[in-house]
N, C-alpha and C positions, 0 to 999 in steps of 0.2 A: 339884305334887309329889304322888306317891302312896306309900302304905305297904302293906306286905304282912306276913303272919305266916308264919314258917318254924319248923319243928320239927326238932331234931337230937338223936340219941340218943348213947349212949356209943361207939358204933361208927361215928360220923359219917354215919349214914344220915339223909338229909334228906328231910323231907316238906313239901310245899306244899299249900295249900288251894285247891281248884278247884270250880267249879260249872259245869255244861254245858260241860265241857272248857276252861273259861277260868279263869285265875288270879283269885282273889278279891283285889281291892285296895281300899284306903280312901283317902278325900280328906284325912283328918286323922289324926294320931297318936292322938288321944283315941278316935276312932271305932274304930281298929285295937285299941286297948287294951281297949275294952269288949267287942269280939268275942273277943279272947284270953281275957278273964276268963270269958266264956260257955263257951268251949271247955273250960277247966279245970273249971268248975263242973259242966258237963253230962257230964264225963269222955268227951268225943268221941273222944279219942285216948288211948293208954296214957300213964300219968304218967311213963314213962321218957324221954319226949321233953321237951327244954328248949325253950320257945317264945320266940322273939325277934321284934321288929318291925324290919323293914328298910325303907329307902327304895328 
C-alpha cells in the first residue's frame, strides 16, 4: 500500500506533490506524515491548503 499527500483549499482546488513529473508516494503512513510536517514547517505551499494523507 502506498500513501500520498494532497492539499485542498477553500475553493476545492487540489494540489498533489510531484518530482520529475511523478507523484511522490510513501510506503508508510508515518513516512508520509513526516513529509507533511516538513511541508508545513518549511511553508512550501500556502497555509490556505489543508493537507491530508490518502491511500
